[in-house]
N, C-alpha and C positions, 0 to 999 in steps of 0.2 A: 386164700388167691396172693399168690409172690409177688408184689409188687412190679417188680423190676422186668417180668414176662407182661404185665400189664400194660408200663409204657415203651418195653423191645416192639411188641405190636401195634401200638396207635402210628408209626411210621409205615408200617406196611399194610394197615387199615387205608391209608391216607392216599399210599399208592395202586393197591388196588380198586379204589372206589374213582379213582380221578383214569383211570385208561378201563374202565367198563364207562364212564362216562364219552370215552372221548370213542373206545371202538362205536357204541349206540349213534353217536353222535356223525357219525362217519356214514355209518349204513344211512340215517334218517336224511342226512345230507346228500345224499346220492338221487332219494326219494323227491324229497321237497330243498332245493337250492335254496339257503337264506344269505350266504355269503359269508358264513362263520357263523352268526349269531345264535344258531344255534347250538353249537359245540360253547361257545362262550356260556350260554345262557345254563348249558348242561351244565360243565364246570360250577357256575355259580350255586349252583343247587346244589351240587354234589359237597362242596368246600360248608356252607352255610348244614347241611345238615352235618358233616361229619362235626363239625364245632357241635353241636347239639349231643352229637352222640358226647363225643370225649366232658362236655361240662358235664354226664348225667350222671358218666364214670365215675370221675376226679370226684363227686359227689358221692354217690356209692363205695367208694373207696375211703372219703374220709367217714363217714359213716362208722363203717366198720370197721376204723380203728379207734373209735371213740373220742375224736377231734372235733366233729362237729357238733354244732347246734341249732 
């Protein structure tokens, strides 16, 4: 696996995840008006999930290189 492809895709993953969360939140806000709290909550959940995903991905890359402990 080429490292530069992995690091290049990280930004696209974040943008895609945030856009999906925004569209989902917009749809849910129409059904259940929460004055933006639902949108903020979904964005925070997506960001937390993205950070966990990136952490596991970087650990996996580190182990493949043989530099992991």
